[in-house]
Each structure stands twice: as structure tokens, then as C-alpha cells.
PDB file of the backbone (N, CA, C, O) and the ligand in Angstrom, with CONECT records:
HET     ZN  A 101       1
ATOM      1  N   MET A   1      -4.726 -16.639  -3.323  1.00  0.00           N
ATOM      2  CA  MET A   1      -5.244 -17.209  -1.955  1.00  0.00           C
ATOM      3  C   MET A   1      -5.369 -15.859  -1.119  1.00  0.00           C
ATOM      4  O   MET A   1      -4.550 -14.941  -1.067  1.00  0.00           O
ATOM      5  N   SER A   2      -6.601 -15.971  -0.479  1.00  0.00           N
ATOM      6  CA  SER A   2      -6.802 -14.923   0.640  1.00  0.00           C
ATOM      7  C   SER A   2      -6.596 -15.163   1.849  1.00  0.00           C
ATOM      8  O   SER A   2      -6.700 -16.319   2.259  1.00  0.00           O
ATOM      9  N   SER A   3      -6.267 -14.148   2.669  1.00  0.00           N
ATOM     10  CA  SER A   3      -5.952 -14.676   4.209  1.00  0.00           C
ATOM     11  C   SER A   3      -6.979 -13.512   4.960  1.00  0.00           C
ATOM     12  O   SER A   3      -7.266 -12.389   4.544  1.00  0.00           O
ATOM     13  N   PRO A   4      -7.415 -14.186   6.198  1.00  0.00           N
ATOM     14  CA  PRO A   4      -8.159 -13.115   6.950  1.00  0.00           C
ATOM     15  C   PRO A   4      -7.415 -11.884   7.430  1.00  0.00           C
ATOM     16  O   PRO A   4      -6.185 -11.849   7.480  1.00  0.00           O
ATOM     17  N   TYR A   5      -8.153 -10.933   7.762  1.00  0.00           N
ATOM     18  CA  TYR A   5      -7.457  -9.588   8.177  1.00  0.00           C
ATOM     19  C   TYR A   5      -7.900  -9.418   9.719  1.00  0.00           C
ATOM     20  O   TYR A   5      -8.950  -9.974  10.040  1.00  0.00           O
ATOM     21  N   LEU A   6      -7.296  -8.806  10.554  1.00  0.00           N
ATOM     22  CA  LEU A   6      -7.544  -8.440  11.804  1.00  0.00           C
ATOM     23  C   LEU A   6      -6.878  -7.153  12.113  1.00  0.00           C
ATOM     24  O   LEU A   6      -5.651  -7.223  12.060  1.00  0.00           O
ATOM     25  N   CYS A   7      -7.405  -5.911  12.446  1.00  0.00           N
ATOM     26  CA  CYS A   7      -6.847  -4.797  12.450  1.00  0.00           C
ATOM     27  C   CYS A   7      -6.011  -4.641  13.875  1.00  0.00           C
ATOM     28  O   CYS A   7      -6.607  -4.748  14.947  1.00  0.00           O
ATOM     29  N   PRO A   8      -4.585  -4.380  13.808  1.00  0.00           N
ATOM     30  CA  PRO A   8      -3.805  -4.569  14.959  1.00  0.00           C
ATOM     31  C   PRO A   8      -4.033  -3.403  15.818  1.00  0.00           C
ATOM     32  O   PRO A   8      -3.469  -3.434  16.912  1.00  0.00           O
ATOM     33  N   LYS A   9      -4.829  -2.270  15.500  1.00  0.00           N
ATOM     34  CA  LYS A   9      -4.841  -1.138  16.460  1.00  0.00           C
ATOM     35  C   LYS A   9      -6.321  -1.313  17.231  1.00  0.00           C
ATOM     36  O   LYS A   9      -6.433  -1.383  18.455  1.00  0.00           O
ATOM     37  N   CYS A  10      -7.204  -1.360  16.477  1.00  0.00           N
ATOM     38  CA  CYS A  10      -8.583  -1.489  17.342  1.00  0.00           C
ATOM     39  C   CYS A  10      -8.903  -2.911  17.668  1.00  0.00           C
ATOM     40  O   CYS A  10      -9.758  -3.132  18.525  1.00  0.00           O
ATOM     41  N   LYS A  11      -8.321  -3.853  17.089  1.00  0.00           N
ATOM     42  CA  LYS A  11      -8.231  -5.128  17.597  1.00  0.00           C
ATOM     43  C   LYS A  11      -9.577  -5.901  17.314  1.00  0.00           C
ATOM     44  O   LYS A  11      -9.557  -7.113  17.529  1.00  0.00           O
ATOM     45  N   THR A  12     -10.720  -5.341  16.865  1.00  0.00           N
ATOM     46  CA  THR A  12     -11.872  -6.033  16.694  1.00  0.00           C
ATOM     47  C   THR A  12     -12.324  -6.106  15.150  1.00  0.00           C
ATOM     48  O   THR A  12     -13.129  -6.977  14.819  1.00  0.00           O
ATOM     49  N   ASN A  13     -11.908  -5.365  14.377  1.00  0.00           N
ATOM     50  CA  ASN A  13     -12.424  -5.287  13.046  1.00  0.00           C
ATOM     51  C   ASN A  13     -11.791  -6.315  12.233  1.00  0.00           C
ATOM     52  O   ASN A  13     -10.565  -6.300  12.121  1.00  0.00           O
ATOM     53  N   ARG A  14     -12.508  -7.230  11.637  1.00  0.00           N
ATOM     54  CA  ARG A  14     -12.140  -8.206  10.785  1.00  0.00           C
ATOM     55  C   ARG A  14     -12.817  -8.250   9.508  1.00  0.00           C
ATOM     56  O   ARG A  14     -12.553  -9.094   8.652  1.00  0.00           O
ATOM     57  N   THR A  15     -13.744  -7.290   9.370  1.00  0.00           N
ATOM     58  CA  THR A  15     -14.555  -7.398   8.136  1.00  0.00           C
ATOM     59  C   THR A  15     -14.578  -5.941   7.199  1.00  0.00           C
ATOM     60  O   THR A  15     -14.649  -6.026   5.973  1.00  0.00           O
ATOM     61  N   ARG A  16     -14.525  -4.875   7.745  1.00  0.00           N
ATOM     62  CA  ARG A  16     -14.649  -3.549   7.085  1.00  0.00           C
ATOM     63  C   ARG A  16     -13.179  -2.877   6.741  1.00  0.00           C
ATOM     64  O   ARG A  16     -12.502  -2.322   7.607  1.00  0.00           O
ATOM     65  N   PHE A  17     -12.814  -2.989   5.488  1.00  0.00           N
ATOM     66  CA  PHE A  17     -11.333  -2.404   5.230  1.00  0.00           C
ATOM     67  C   PHE A  17     -11.618  -1.448   4.042  1.00  0.00           C
ATOM     68  O   PHE A  17     -12.750  -1.237   3.607  1.00  0.00           O
ATOM     69  N   HIS A  18     -10.554  -0.927   3.591  1.00  0.00           N
ATOM     70  CA  HIS A  18     -10.482  -0.395   2.218  1.00  0.00           C
ATOM     71  C   HIS A  18      -9.049  -0.947   1.711  1.00  0.00           C
ATOM     72  O   HIS A  18      -7.945  -0.756   2.222  1.00  0.00           O
ATOM     73  N   GLN A  19      -9.374  -1.655   0.603  1.00  0.00           N
ATOM     74  CA  GLN A  19      -8.079  -2.222  -0.205  1.00  0.00           C
ATOM     75  C   GLN A  19      -7.622  -0.991  -1.082  1.00  0.00           C
ATOM     76  O   GLN A  19      -8.377  -0.542  -1.945  1.00  0.00           O
ATOM     77  N   ILE A  20      -6.372  -0.453  -0.845  1.00  0.00           N
ATOM     78  CA  ILE A  20      -6.091   0.693  -1.682  1.00  0.00           C
ATOM     79  C   ILE A  20      -5.206   0.289  -2.691  1.00  0.00           C
ATOM     80  O   ILE A  20      -4.116  -0.128  -2.300  1.00  0.00           O
ATOM     81  N   LYS A  21      -5.414   0.314  -3.873  1.00  0.00           N
ATOM     82  CA  LYS A  21      -4.662   0.050  -4.932  1.00  0.00           C
ATOM     83  C   LYS A  21      -3.495   1.132  -5.230  1.00  0.00           C
ATOM     84  O   LYS A  21      -3.785   2.319  -5.378  1.00  0.00           O
ATOM     85  N   GLN A  22      -2.227   0.688  -5.305  1.00  0.00           N
ATOM     86  CA  GLN A  22      -1.140   1.613  -5.535  1.00  0.00           C
ATOM     87  C   GLN A  22      -1.001   1.605  -7.077  1.00  0.00           C
ATOM     88  O   GLN A  22      -0.918   0.604  -7.789  1.00  0.00           O
ATOM     89  N   GLU A  23      -0.991   2.829  -7.440  1.00  0.00           N
ATOM     90  CA  GLU A  23      -0.642   2.983  -8.892  1.00  0.00           C
ATOM     91  C   GLU A  23       0.480   4.050  -8.984  1.00  0.00           C
ATOM     92  O   GLU A  23       0.302   5.264  -8.886  1.00  0.00           O
ATOM     93  N   ALA A  24       1.629   3.435  -9.180  1.00  0.00           N
ATOM     94  CA  ALA A  24       2.803   4.245  -9.301  1.00  0.00           C
ATOM     95  C   ALA A  24       3.022   4.886 -10.795  1.00  0.00           C
ATOM     96  O   ALA A  24       3.053   4.244 -11.845  1.00  0.00           O
ATOM     97  N   GLN A  25       3.156   6.194 -10.654  1.00  0.00           N
ATOM     98  CA  GLN A  25       3.498   6.963 -11.872  1.00  0.00           C
ATOM     99  C   GLN A  25       4.789   7.532 -11.703  1.00  0.00           C
ATOM    100  O   GLN A  25       4.982   8.397 -10.849  1.00  0.00           O
ATOM    101  N   PRO A  26       5.791   7.063 -12.538  1.00  0.00           N
ATOM    102  CA  PRO A  26       7.172   7.534 -12.544  1.00  0.00           C
ATOM    103  C   PRO A  26       7.136   8.961 -13.119  1.00  0.00           C
ATOM    104  O   PRO A  26       6.470   9.225 -14.120  1.00  0.00           O
ATOM    105  N   VAL A  27       7.807   9.792 -12.516  1.00  0.00           N
ATOM    106  CA  VAL A  27       7.883  11.160 -12.942  1.00  0.00           C
ATOM    107  C   VAL A  27       9.246  11.683 -12.582  1.00  0.00           C
ATOM    108  O   VAL A  27       9.900  11.290 -11.615  1.00  0.00           O
ATOM    109  N   LYS A  28       9.621  12.617 -13.457  1.00  0.00           N
ATOM    110  CA  LYS A  28      10.911  13.351 -13.330  1.00  0.00           C
ATOM    111  C   LYS A  28      10.634  14.853 -12.904  1.00  0.00           C
ATOM    112  O   LYS A  28      10.014  15.633 -13.627  1.00  0.00           O
ATOM    113  N   LEU A  29      11.128  15.171 -11.719  1.00  0.00           N
ATOM    114  CA  LEU A  29      10.743  16.584 -11.391  1.00  0.00           C
ATOM    115  C   LEU A  29      11.796  17.550 -11.482  1.00  0.00           C
ATOM    116  O   LEU A  29      12.982  17.259 -11.322  1.00  0.00           O
ATOM    117  N   ASP A  30      11.381  18.670 -11.732  1.00  0.00           N
ATOM    118  CA  ASP A  30      12.358  19.815 -11.749  1.00  0.00           C
ATOM    119  C   ASP A  30      12.952  20.155 -10.171  1.00  0.00           C
ATOM    120  O   ASP A  30      12.222  20.427  -9.219  1.00  0.00           O
ATOM    121  N   PRO A  31      14.271  20.084 -10.128  1.00  0.00           N
ATOM    122  CA  PRO A  31      14.875  19.936  -8.743  1.00  0.00           C
ATOM    123  C   PRO A  31      14.466  21.222  -7.950  1.00  0.00           C
ATOM    124  O   PRO A  31      14.246  21.144  -6.741  1.00  0.00           O
ATOM    125  N   LYS A  32      14.359  22.440  -8.651  1.00  0.00           N
ATOM    126  CA  LYS A  32      14.152  23.571  -7.940  1.00  0.00           C
ATOM    127  C   LYS A  32      12.529  23.790  -7.666  1.00  0.00           C
ATOM    128  O   LYS A  32      12.217  24.028  -6.499  1.00  0.00           O
ATOM    129  N   SER A  33      11.621  23.735  -8.523  1.00  0.00           N
ATOM    130  CA  SER A  33      10.315  23.824  -8.302  1.00  0.00           C
ATOM    131  C   SER A  33       9.547  22.656  -7.686  1.00  0.00           C
ATOM    132  O   SER A  33       8.630  22.840  -6.885  1.00  0.00           O
ATOM    133  N   GLY A  34       9.912  21.570  -8.047  1.00  0.00           N
ATOM    134  CA  GLY A  34       9.148  20.410  -7.688  1.00  0.00           C
ATOM    135  C   GLY A  34       8.223  19.919  -8.778  1.00  0.00           C
ATOM    136  O   GLY A  34       7.633  18.841  -8.704  1.00  0.00           O
ATOM    137  N   GLU A  35       8.118  20.799  -9.845  1.00  0.00           N
ATOM    138  CA  GLU A  35       7.118  20.599 -10.908  1.00  0.00           C
ATOM    139  C   GLU A  35       7.635  19.374 -11.682  1.00  0.00           C
ATOM    140  O   GLU A  35       8.816  19.024 -11.685  1.00  0.00           O
ATOM    141  N   ILE A  36       6.601  18.735 -12.359  1.00  0.00           N
ATOM    142  CA  ILE A  36       6.891  17.604 -13.114  1.00  0.00           C
ATOM    143  C   ILE A  36       7.400  18.005 -14.414  1.00  0.00           C
ATOM    144  O   ILE A  36       6.805  18.755 -15.189  1.00  0.00           O
ATOM    145  N   ALA A  37       8.460  17.500 -14.598  1.00  0.00           N
ATOM    146  CA  ALA A  37       9.221  17.772 -15.919  1.00  0.00           C
ATOM    147  C   ALA A  37       8.922  16.976 -16.975  1.00  0.00           C
ATOM    148  O   ALA A  37       8.797  17.438 -18.109  1.00  0.00           O
ATOM    149  N   GLU A  38       8.765  15.574 -16.662  1.00  0.00           N
ATOM    150  CA  GLU A  38       8.658  14.399 -17.537  1.00  0.00           C
ATOM    151  C   GLU A  38       7.824  13.223 -16.664  1.00  0.00           C
ATOM    152  O   GLU A  38       7.991  12.947 -15.477  1.00  0.00           O
ATOM    153  N   THR A  39       6.938  12.655 -17.549  1.00  0.00           N
ATOM    154  CA  THR A  39       6.406  11.180 -16.936  1.00  0.00           C
ATOM    155  C   THR A  39       6.831  10.121 -17.796  1.00  0.00           C
ATOM    156  O   THR A  39       7.153  10.351 -18.962  1.00  0.00           O
ATOM    157  N   TYR A  40       6.851   8.993 -17.305  1.00  0.00           N
ATOM    158  CA  TYR A  40       7.297   7.926 -18.035  1.00  0.00           C
ATOM    159  C   TYR A  40       6.378   6.692 -17.917  1.00  0.00           C
ATOM    160  O   TYR A  40       5.656   6.542 -16.931  1.00  0.00           O
ATOM    161  N   GLU A  41       6.414   5.819 -18.926  1.00  0.00           N
ATOM    162  CA  GLU A  41       5.863   4.488 -18.904  1.00  0.00           C
ATOM    163  C   GLU A  41       6.811   3.747 -17.928  1.00  0.00           C
ATOM    164  O   GLU A  41       7.987   4.098 -17.841  1.00  0.00           O
ATOM    165  N   GLU A  42       6.300   2.702 -17.178  1.00  0.00           N
ATOM    166  CA  GLU A  42       7.231   2.027 -16.100  1.00  0.00           C
ATOM    167  C   GLU A  42       8.416   1.330 -16.974  1.00  0.00           C
ATOM    168  O   GLU A  42       9.559   1.133 -16.563  1.00  0.00           O
ATOM    169  N   ALA A  43       7.934   1.012 -18.204  1.00  0.00           N
ATOM    170  CA  ALA A  43       8.903   0.119 -19.079  1.00  0.00           C
ATOM    171  C   ALA A  43       9.895   0.973 -19.606  1.00  0.00           C
ATOM    172  O   ALA A  43      10.972   0.475 -19.935  1.00  0.00           O
ATOM    173  N   HIS A  44       9.656   2.434 -19.764  1.00  0.00           N
ATOM    174  CA  HIS A  44      10.783   3.087 -20.442  1.00  0.00           C
ATOM    175  C   HIS A  44      11.476   4.199 -19.514  1.00  0.00           C
ATOM    176  O   HIS A  44      11.785   5.317 -19.925  1.00  0.00           O
ATOM    177  N   LEU A  45      11.673   3.743 -18.225  1.00  0.00           N
ATOM    178  CA  LEU A  45      12.444   4.483 -17.425  1.00  0.00           C
ATOM    179  C   LEU A  45      13.914   4.646 -17.855  1.00  0.00           C
ATOM    180  O   LEU A  45      14.574   3.796 -18.454  1.00  0.00           O
ATOM    181  N   ASP A  46      14.354   5.939 -17.438  1.00  0.00           N
ATOM    182  CA  ASP A  46      15.958   6.000 -17.791  1.00  0.00           C
ATOM    183  C   ASP A  46      16.652   5.176 -17.029  1.00  0.00           C
ATOM    184  O   ASP A  46      16.091   4.509 -16.160  1.00  0.00           O
ATOM    185  N   ALA A  47      17.838   5.120 -17.232  1.00  0.00           N
ATOM    186  CA  ALA A  47      18.802   4.041 -16.558  1.00  0.00           C
ATOM    187  C   ALA A  47      18.936   4.394 -15.127  1.00  0.00           C
ATOM    188  O   ALA A  47      19.298   3.507 -14.355  1.00  0.00           O
ATOM    189  N   PHE A  48      18.691   5.579 -14.682  1.00  0.00           N
ATOM    190  CA  PHE A  48      18.997   5.723 -13.238  1.00  0.00           C
ATOM    191  C   PHE A  48      17.805   5.895 -12.546  1.00  0.00           C
ATOM    192  O   PHE A  48      17.794   6.656 -11.579  1.00  0.00           O
ATOM    193  N   HIS A  49      16.654   5.221 -12.939  1.00  0.00           N
ATOM    194  CA  HIS A  49      15.444   5.273 -12.406  1.00  0.00           C
ATOM    195  C   HIS A  49      14.906   4.073 -12.034  1.00  0.00           C
ATOM    196  O   HIS A  49      14.410   3.416 -12.949  1.00  0.00           O
ATOM    197  N   LEU A  50      14.872   3.608 -10.917  1.00  0.00           N
ATOM    198  CA  LEU A  50      14.288   2.264 -10.575  1.00  0.00           C
ATOM    199  C   LEU A  50      12.874   2.113 -10.748  1.00  0.00           C
ATOM    200  O   LEU A  50      12.034   2.996 -10.579  1.00  0.00           O
ATOM    201  N   ASN A  51      12.666   0.871 -11.114  1.00  0.00           N
ATOM    202  CA  ASN A  51      11.080   0.579 -11.111  1.00  0.00           C
ATOM    203  C   ASN A  51      10.573   0.443  -9.779  1.00  0.00           C
ATOM    204  O   ASN A  51      11.237   0.009  -8.838  1.00  0.00           O
ATOM    205  N   TYR A  52       9.129   0.905  -9.707  1.00  0.00           N
ATOM    206  CA  TYR A  52       8.444   0.699  -8.378  1.00  0.00           C
ATOM    207  C   TYR A  52       8.554  -0.748  -7.958  1.00  0.00           C
ATOM    208  O   TYR A  52       8.374  -1.662  -8.762  1.00  0.00           O
ATOM    209  N   ASN A  53       8.858  -0.948  -6.657  1.00  0.00           N
ATOM    210  CA  ASN A  53       8.915  -2.165  -5.902  1.00  0.00           C
ATOM    211  C   ASN A  53       8.200  -2.176  -4.640  1.00  0.00           C
ATOM    212  O   ASN A  53       8.521  -2.919  -3.712  1.00  0.00           O
ATOM    213  N   GLY A  54       7.295  -1.410  -4.601  1.00  0.00           N
ATOM    214  CA  GLY A  54       6.473  -1.339  -3.264  1.00  0.00           C
ATOM    215  C   GLY A  54       5.320  -2.178  -3.278  1.00  0.00           C
ATOM    216  O   GLY A  54       5.085  -2.756  -4.339  1.00  0.00           O
ATOM    217  N   PRO A  55       4.539  -2.365  -2.290  1.00  0.00           N
ATOM    218  CA  PRO A  55       3.397  -3.373  -2.364  1.00  0.00           C
ATOM    219  C   PRO A  55       2.379  -2.936  -3.290  1.00  0.00           C
ATOM    220  O   PRO A  55       2.357  -1.748  -3.611  1.00  0.00           O
ATOM    221  N   GLU A  56       1.527  -3.755  -3.765  1.00  0.00           N
ATOM    222  CA  GLU A  56       0.503  -3.515  -4.778  1.00  0.00           C
ATOM    223  C   GLU A  56      -0.747  -2.869  -3.938  1.00  0.00           C
ATOM    224  O   GLU A  56      -1.409  -2.007  -4.515  1.00  0.00           O
ATOM    225  N   ILE A  57      -1.037  -3.178  -2.841  1.00  0.00           N
ATOM    226  CA  ILE A  57      -1.900  -2.601  -2.068  1.00  0.00           C
ATOM    227  C   ILE A  57      -1.587  -2.143  -0.689  1.00  0.00           C
ATOM    228  O   ILE A  57      -0.651  -2.648  -0.071  1.00  0.00           O
ATOM    229  N   ARG A  58      -2.315  -1.229  -0.194  1.00  0.00           N
ATOM    230  CA  ARG A  58      -2.326  -0.782   1.100  1.00  0.00           C
ATOM    231  C   ARG A  58      -3.633  -1.142   1.887  1.00  0.00           C
ATOM    232  O   ARG A  58      -4.587  -1.396   1.152  1.00  0.00           O
ATOM    233  N   ILE A  59      -3.861  -1.213   3.205  1.00  0.00           N
ATOM    234  CA  ILE A  59      -4.930  -1.397   3.784  1.00  0.00           C
ATOM    235  C   ILE A  59      -5.446  -0.333   4.860  1.00  0.00           C
ATOM    236  O   ILE A  59      -4.693   0.067   5.748  1.00  0.00           O
ATOM    237  N   GLN A  60      -6.579   0.044   4.753  1.00  0.00           N
ATOM    238  CA  GLN A  60      -6.985   1.007   5.839  1.00  0.00           C
ATOM    239  C   GLN A  60      -8.186   0.491   6.492  1.00  0.00           C
ATOM    240  O   GLN A  60      -9.188   0.210   5.834  1.00  0.00           O
ATOM    241  N   CYS A  61      -8.115   0.333   7.978  1.00  0.00           N
ATOM    242  CA  CYS A  61      -9.244  -0.068   8.880  1.00  0.00           C
ATOM    243  C   CYS A  61     -10.413   0.823   8.565  1.00  0.00           C
ATOM    244  O   CYS A  61     -10.357   2.053   8.555  1.00  0.00           O
ATOM    245  N   GLY A  62     -11.460   0.106   8.311  1.00  0.00           N
ATOM    246  CA  GLY A  62     -12.790   0.983   8.168  1.00  0.00           C
ATOM    247  C   GLY A  62     -13.324   1.263   9.524  1.00  0.00           C
ATOM    248  O   GLY A  62     -14.263   2.048   9.654  1.00  0.00           O
ATOM    249  N   ALA A  63     -12.727   0.607  10.647  1.00  0.00           N
ATOM    250  CA  ALA A  63     -13.280   0.971  11.812  1.00  0.00           C
ATOM    251  C   ALA A  63     -12.508   2.134  12.647  1.00  0.00           C
ATOM    252  O   ALA A  63     -13.112   2.942  13.352  1.00  0.00           O
ATOM    253  N   CYS A  64     -11.222   2.118  12.493  1.00  0.00           N
ATOM    254  CA  CYS A  64     -10.391   3.028  13.305  1.00  0.00           C
ATOM    255  C   CYS A  64      -9.544   3.962  12.391  1.00  0.00           C
ATOM    256  O   CYS A  64      -9.038   4.996  12.827  1.00  0.00           O
ATOM    257  N   GLY A  65      -9.390   3.463  10.844  1.00  0.00           N
ATOM    258  CA  GLY A  65      -8.688   4.365  10.178  1.00  0.00           C
ATOM    259  C   GLY A  65      -7.209   3.994  10.033  1.00  0.00           C
ATOM    260  O   GLY A  65      -6.538   4.515   9.142  1.00  0.00           O
ATOM    261  N   LEU A  66      -6.713   3.153  10.839  1.00  0.00           N
ATOM    262  CA  LEU A  66      -5.205   2.660  10.476  1.00  0.00           C
ATOM    263  C   LEU A  66      -4.955   2.376   9.255  1.00  0.00           C
ATOM    264  O   LEU A  66      -5.753   1.642   8.671  1.00  0.00           O
ATOM    265  N   ASN A  67      -3.896   2.835   8.618  1.00  0.00           N
ATOM    266  CA  ASN A  67      -3.468   2.633   7.364  1.00  0.00           C
ATOM    267  C   ASN A  67      -2.082   2.016   7.422  1.00  0.00           C
ATOM    268  O   ASN A  67      -1.114   2.684   7.787  1.00  0.00           O
ATOM    269  N   GLU A  68      -1.978   0.639   7.035  1.00  0.00           N
ATOM    270  CA  GLU A  68      -0.890  -0.219   7.086  1.00  0.00           C
ATOM    271  C   GLU A  68      -0.682  -1.175   6.038  1.00  0.00           C
ATOM    272  O   GLU A  68      -1.584  -1.347   5.217  1.00  0.00           O
ATOM    273  N   SER A  69       0.446  -1.852   5.955  1.00  0.00           N
ATOM    274  CA  SER A  69       0.553  -2.972   4.874  1.00  0.00           C
ATOM    275  C   SER A  69      -0.451  -4.012   5.230  1.00  0.00           C
ATOM    276  O   SER A  69      -0.908  -4.193   6.359  1.00  0.00           O
ATOM    277  N   GLU A  70      -0.766  -4.723   4.076  1.00  0.00           N
ATOM    278  CA  GLU A  70      -1.571  -5.818   4.138  1.00  0.00           C
ATOM    279  C   GLU A  70      -1.053  -6.792   5.214  1.00  0.00           C
ATOM    280  O   GLU A  70      -1.778  -7.240   6.103  1.00  0.00           O
ATOM    281  N   GLN A  71       0.277  -7.092   5.070  1.00  0.00           N
ATOM    282  CA  GLN A  71       0.843  -8.132   5.881  1.00  0.00           C
ATOM    283  C   GLN A  71       0.604  -7.742   7.534  1.00  0.00           C
ATOM    284  O   GLN A  71       0.605  -8.652   8.363  1.00  0.00           O
ATOM    285  N   ALA A  72       0.425  -6.496   7.892  1.00  0.00           N
ATOM    286  CA  ALA A  72       0.210  -6.089   9.108  1.00  0.00           C
ATOM    287  C   ALA A  72      -1.134  -6.559   9.627  1.00  0.00           C
ATOM    288  O   ALA A  72      -1.281  -6.921  10.794  1.00  0.00           O
ATOM    289  N   PHE A  73      -2.102  -6.544   8.739  1.00  0.00           N
ATOM    290  CA  PHE A  73      -3.342  -7.039   9.150  1.00  0.00           C
ATOM    291  C   PHE A  73      -3.570  -8.529   9.169  1.00  0.00           C
ATOM    292  O   PHE A  73      -4.313  -9.050  10.001  1.00  0.00           O
ATOM    293  N   THR A  74      -2.810  -9.331   8.077  1.00  0.00           N
ATOM    294  CA  THR A  74      -2.924 -10.534   8.047  1.00  0.00           C
ATOM    295  C   THR A  74      -2.155 -11.344   9.053  1.00  0.00           C
ATOM    296  O   THR A  74      -2.604 -12.443   9.380  1.00  0.00           O
ATOM    297  N   ALA A  75      -1.031 -10.893   9.573  1.00  0.00           N
ATOM    298  CA  ALA A  75      -0.064 -11.234  10.601  1.00  0.00           C
ATOM    299  C   ALA A  75      -0.895 -11.182  11.938  1.00  0.00           C
ATOM    300  O   ALA A  75      -0.877 -12.108  12.749  1.00  0.00           O
ATOM    301  N   TYR A  76      -1.591 -10.076  12.097  1.00  0.00           N
ATOM    302  CA  TYR A  76      -2.360  -9.937  13.527  1.00  0.00           C
ATOM    303  C   TYR A  76      -3.507 -10.911  13.513  1.00  0.00           C
ATOM    304  O   TYR A  76      -3.906 -11.332  14.598  1.00  0.00           O
ATOM    305  N   ALA A  77      -4.085 -11.318  12.385  1.00  0.00           N
ATOM    306  CA  ALA A  77      -5.151 -12.206  12.230  1.00  0.00           C
ATOM    307  C   ALA A  77      -4.663 -13.669  12.515  1.00  0.00           C
ATOM    308  O   ALA A  77      -5.374 -14.433  13.168  1.00  0.00           O
ATOM    309  N   LYS A  78      -3.475 -14.043  12.033  1.00  0.00           N
ATOM    310  CA  LYS A  78      -2.826 -15.280  12.367  1.00  0.00           C
ATOM    311  C   LYS A  78      -2.694 -15.336  13.945  1.00  0.00           C
ATOM    312  O   LYS A  78      -2.996 -16.365  14.550  1.00  0.00           O
ATOM    313  N   ASN A  79      -2.306 -14.381  14.493  1.00  0.00           N
ATOM    314  CA  ASN A  79      -1.863 -14.489  16.001  1.00  0.00           C
ATOM    315  C   ASN A  79      -3.358 -14.562  16.804  1.00  0.00           C
ATOM    316  O   ASN A  79      -3.390 -15.154  17.882  1.00  0.00           O
ATOM    317  N   SER A  80      -4.400 -14.045  16.343  1.00  0.00           N
ATOM    318  CA  SER A  80      -5.540 -13.914  16.987  1.00  0.00           C
ATOM    319  C   SER A  80      -6.783 -14.606  16.133  1.00  0.00           C
ATOM    320  O   SER A  80      -7.750 -13.936  15.771  1.00  0.00           O
ATOM    321  N   PRO A  81      -6.651 -15.991  15.858  1.00  0.00           N
ATOM    322  CA  PRO A  81      -7.663 -16.461  14.891  1.00  0.00           C
ATOM    323  C   PRO A  81      -9.058 -16.587  15.605  1.00  0.00           C
ATOM    324  O   PRO A  81      -9.219 -16.762  16.813  1.00  0.00           O
ATOM    325  N   LEU A  82      -9.987 -16.475  14.701  1.00  0.00           N
ATOM    326  CA  LEU A  82     -11.429 -16.712  15.100  1.00  0.00           C
ATOM    327  C   LEU A  82     -11.436 -18.202  15.643  1.00  0.00           C
ATOM    328  O   LEU A  82     -10.881 -19.122  15.042  1.00  0.00           O
ATOM    329  N   SER A  83     -12.154 -18.356  16.903  1.00  0.00           N
ATOM    330  CA  SER A  83     -12.215 -19.800  17.161  1.00  0.00           C
ATOM    331  C   SER A  83     -13.330 -20.626  16.488  1.00  0.00           C
ATOM    332  O   SER A  83     -13.404 -21.838  16.687  1.00  0.00           O
TER     333      SER A  83
HETATM  334 ZN    ZN A 101      -8.996  -0.611  13.221  1.00  0.00          ZN2+
END
């Protein structure tokens, strides 16, 4: 089910957005250099590495550039519905 969006910053844009798909790549870093020491499949994380549990998408307003959770845009649209 989809919900309408309204940008909470510019307060006018309801139509132009970027839906940014989040693709989590689990990595193990070298603690000194920050370089990637190892990458994993999500299913094969070691015991101390939590699975990604962030949102699947972020939204950027195509009018003012605000980058927020999808919920921020749908909640604002609910408060200010199109008549
Ligand atoms: Zn905006």
C-alpha cells in the first residue's frame, strides 16, 4: 500500500522525490586503517555482528533536497491532506 508524501521542509512538494534504496553491505574493518578486511553475505555474519535493521528506503525531496525517512514525508502529508 502506498501513502502520499509531502515534504515537511518546503511544504509544497508532493510529487517529486528520490526513493533511495538502501543496500547494506556488512563489512569488517581494520581498526587502525579503516580499510575493509572482510565482507560478508548478510546470512553469514559472525556472532557479534548484528543484521542490518534500518529502513529499506530513504527519501530525498526533489524540490528542496531534504533527505529524511519515508515516515517523515508520509506523516506530514497526513497532517496536511490535499482537499
Ligand atoms: Zn522539500
